[in-house]
C-alpha positions as CSV (number, residue, x, y, z in Angstrom):
1,M,73.8,113.9,111.1
2,S,75.5,111.7,108.5
3,K,78.5,112.8,106.5
4,T,80.2,111.4,103.6
5,L,84.0,110.1,103.7
6,I,85.7,110.0,100.2
7,D,88.5,108.4,99.0
8,G,90.3,110.9,97.3
9,D,93.1,108.4,96.7
10,I,91.0,106.8,94.1
11,I,90.1,109.9,92.4
12,A,93.4,111.4,91.9
13,Y,94.8,108.0,90.1
14,R,91.3,107.8,88.4
15,C,91.2,111.4,87.1
16,S,95.0,111.5,86.2
17,F,94.9,108.7,83.5
18,S,93.9,108.6,80.5
19,K,91.6,105.7,79.0
20,K,93.4,103.3,76.6
21,G,93.2,104.3,73.2
22,E,92.1,108.0,73.2
23,P,95.0,111.0,73.4
24,P,96.6,112.0,76.0
25,K,94.4,113.5,78.7
26,T,94.9,117.5,79.7
27,L,95.0,119.4,82.8
28,G,92.1,120.4,82.1
29,Q,89.9,117.3,81.4
30,A,91.4,115.6,84.3
31,L,90.3,118.6,86.8
32,R,86.7,118.7,85.0
33,D,86.7,115.1,86.0
34,V,87.4,115.5,89.1
35,D,84.7,117.9,89.5
36,D,82.3,115.4,87.9
37,L,83.1,112.9,90.1
38,V,83.2,114.4,93.4
39,E,79.7,115.9,92.5
40,Y,78.6,112.7,91.8
41,T,79.5,111.2,94.5
42,L,78.3,113.8,96.7
43,T,74.5,113.8,94.8
44,E,74.4,109.7,95.3
45,C,75.5,109.9,98.6
46,S,72.9,112.5,100.0
47,F,70.3,109.5,99.9
48,Y,72.1,108.2,103.2
49,N,73.5,112.0,103.9
50,T,70.9,114.9,103.0
51,S,73.4,117.6,104.3
52,K,76.3,116.7,101.8
53,S,78.6,117.6,104.4
54,Y,81.7,115.5,103.5
55,T,85.4,115.2,103.9
56,L,87.7,114.0,101.2
57,Y,91.1,111.8,102.6
58,L,94.8,111.9,100.9
59,T,97.5,109.7,101.5
60,G,100.9,112.0,102.1
61,G,103.7,111.1,100.1
62,S,107.0,110.8,102.0
63,G,108.5,113.3,100.1
64,N,105.9,115.7,102.4
65,G,106.1,114.0,105.8
66,G,104.0,111.1,104.9
67,G,105.2,107.5,104.6
68,N,103.6,104.8,106.0
69,Y,104.1,102.7,109.3
70,R,103.4,99.4,107.6
71,D,106.6,99.6,105.8
72,D,108.0,98.7,108.9
73,I,105.9,96.0,109.7
74,A,105.8,94.3,106.0
75,V,108.3,91.0,106.5
76,T,107.3,88.7,104.3
77,A,107.2,91.0,101.2
78,V,107.6,94.6,100.8
79,Y,104.3,96.1,101.5
80,K,102.9,97.6,98.0
81,G,106.6,96.5,96.4
82,N,104.5,95.1,93.2
83,R,103.0,98.6,92.1
84,P,104.2,100.3,89.2
85,K,106.9,103.5,90.6
86,E,106.2,105.6,87.3
87,K,103.1,107.2,88.4
88,P,100.4,109.3,85.9
89,E,101.9,113.0,84.9
90,L,99.1,114.8,86.2
91,L,99.1,113.0,89.4
92,P,100.7,115.7,91.6
93,Y,98.7,118.7,90.0
94,V,95.4,116.6,90.4
95,R,96.2,115.9,94.0
96,Q,97.2,119.9,94.8
97,Y,93.7,120.6,93.1
98,L,92.3,118.2,95.3
99,E,93.4,119.7,98.5
100,E,92.9,123.4,97.5
101,A,89.0,122.9,95.8
102,F,87.7,120.5,98.4
103,E,87.6,119.7,102.1
104,T,90.5,117.7,102.3
105,E,92.6,116.0,104.8
106,V,96.0,114.3,104.4
107,S,97.3,111.7,106.3
108,Y,100.9,111.6,107.6
109,G,102.9,108.0,108.6
110,E,99.8,106.2,107.9
111,E,96.8,105.9,105.0
112,A,94.0,108.1,103.9
113,D,92.0,105.0,104.4
114,D,93.0,104.8,108.2
115,L,91.9,108.6,108.4
116,I,88.7,107.4,106.8
117,A,88.2,104.3,109.2
118,M,88.8,106.5,112.3
119,E,86.2,109.3,111.3
120,A,84.1,106.3,110.5
121,T,84.6,105.2,114.1
122,K,83.8,108.5,115.8
123,I,80.2,108.7,113.4
124,G,79.0,105.5,113.8
125,P,77.4,102.6,111.2
126,H,75.3,105.8,109.4
127,V,78.0,107.0,108.1
128,V,78.6,107.1,104.4
129,V,82.1,106.1,103.0
130,A,82.4,106.7,99.3
131,S,85.4,104.7,97.5
132,A,86.2,102.0,95.2
133,D,88.9,100.0,97.7
134,K,87.6,96.7,98.5
135,D,89.7,97.1,101.9
136,M,87.2,99.6,103.2
137,L,84.4,97.1,103.8
138,Q,85.9,96.1,107.1
139,I,84.7,99.4,108.3
140,P,80.8,99.4,109.6
141,A,79.3,101.8,107.3
142,Y,77.0,102.5,104.2
143,H,79.4,102.0,101.2
144,F,79.0,103.2,97.8
145,N,81.5,102.5,95.0
146,F,81.8,105.6,92.9
147,N,83.4,103.5,90.1
148,T,80.7,100.8,89.8
149,G,77.4,102.8,91.3
150,V,76.8,99.9,93.8
151,W,75.9,100.1,97.2
152,K,76.6,98.4,100.1
153,T,75.3,97.9,103.9
154,V,78.4,96.6,106.6
155,D,77.6,96.3,110.0
156,Y,80.4,95.1,112.8
157,W,80.3,91.4,112.3
158,Q,80.4,91.4,108.4
159,G,83.2,93.8,108.5
160,L,85.3,91.8,110.9
161,Q,84.8,88.6,108.8
162,F,86.1,90.6,105.7
163,F,89.0,91.6,107.7
164,Y,89.6,87.9,109.0
165,T,88.9,86.5,105.2
166,Q,91.8,89.1,104.1
167,I,93.9,87.4,106.4
168,L,93.5,84.4,105.0
169,T,93.5,85.4,101.0
170,G,96.2,88.3,101.6
171,D,95.6,91.3,99.2
172,T,97.4,91.5,95.9
173,A,96.7,95.0,95.4
174,D,99.3,95.9,98.3
175,N,101.5,92.6,97.9
176,I,100.3,91.0,101.2
177,K,100.7,87.1,100.9
178,G,97.8,85.1,101.7
179,L,97.6,81.3,102.5
180,F,98.9,79.3,99.5
181,R,95.6,78.7,97.1
182,V,93.3,80.4,99.5
183,G,90.7,82.6,97.8
184,P,87.5,84.0,98.8
185,K,85.6,81.1,98.4
186,K,88.0,78.7,100.3
187,A,88.5,81.7,103.0
188,E,84.6,80.8,103.5
189,K,85.1,77.8,104.4
190,I,87.3,78.3,106.7
191,L,85.7,80.9,108.5
192,K,82.2,78.6,108.6
193,G,80.6,78.3,111.7
194,A,82.5,80.8,113.6
195,Q,80.3,83.0,116.0
196,T,82.6,85.4,117.7
197,E,86.0,86.9,117.0
198,D,87.8,84.7,118.9
199,D,86.5,82.0,116.5
200,L,87.7,84.0,113.8
201,W,90.7,84.3,115.3
202,D,91.1,80.7,116.4
203,K,90.2,79.6,112.7
204,V,93.0,81.4,111.0
205,L,95.4,80.8,113.2
206,E,95.3,77.2,112.4
207,A,95.0,77.8,108.9
208,Y,98.4,78.9,109.1
209,D,99.4,75.9,111.3
210,G,99.6,78.4,114.7
211,D,102.3,80.5,112.5
212,L,101.7,83.5,114.8
213,D,104.2,86.0,113.3
214,R,102.9,85.5,109.9
215,V,98.7,86.2,111.0
216,V,99.6,89.1,113.4
217,E,101.8,90.6,110.5
218,N,98.9,90.0,107.8
219,A,96.5,91.5,110.3
220,R,98.7,94.5,110.9
221,L,98.9,95.5,107.7
222,L,95.3,95.1,106.6
223,W,93.8,96.5,109.6
224,L,92.4,100.2,109.2
225,R,93.2,101.9,112.5
226,R,90.0,103.1,114.5
227,Y,92.1,105.6,116.5
228,Q,95.6,107.0,116.1
229,G,98.5,105.2,116.7
230,E,96.4,102.0,117.1
231,L,98.6,98.9,116.2
232,W,96.3,95.9,115.8
233,E,96.3,92.7,118.3
234,P,94.8,89.4,118.4
235,P,91.6,89.7,120.3
236,H,93.2,87.4,123.3
237,Q,95.7,90.2,123.8
238,R,92.9,93.1,123.8
239,K,91.0,91.5,126.6
240,L,94.3,91.0,129.5
241,K,94.6,94.5,128.6
242,E,91.3,95.8,129.0
243,D,91.2,93.6,132.4
């Protein structure tokens, strides 16, 4: 049996905004948009998840016991420090509706993305992840982008390659600084020939001129937790602990 794990953060933001050039969206319109988008997502994802079982995930805000452990890890730049402080006016009401009207889990001390990755790890790669956030592509799963309608299947190795690519490129959406002028294509060249995670690690560390702290900082900011309280560690350190 599969399950659909829905990124509620993106749904909340998308349905709270008014399109450019249109009158401000009313709360009623916003909530109807939520219903339509969730139903559309569940219908599309029923191809892999016939039961339509799902959980929708939201990130808890700092005002209700939330926060994010990544805030303490970010040294090079403030985590998500480039995002506008002003939120959509309807966002709190849309979030409340999502919590009350759907099967919803709210994260505390971490992000909704972490809860999705942990649940996906428990279920296995046949799980369905519904989001428009590219960060999710490090998770082995069937991925459905409800903004574009595009499906993508990610296995363990593809997810790992994507993760190490992000360590090199950084993530402008979250204000995570990568290597200067290194985008996905250049990162692909850097990682070319890697066949194991150790290979990926060695190539990334070399690209950063051996700056271990910077590589680990980026990795810990980008990694989506696979179990509660996890703090990412380089592969060689994980092996030492396992031995």
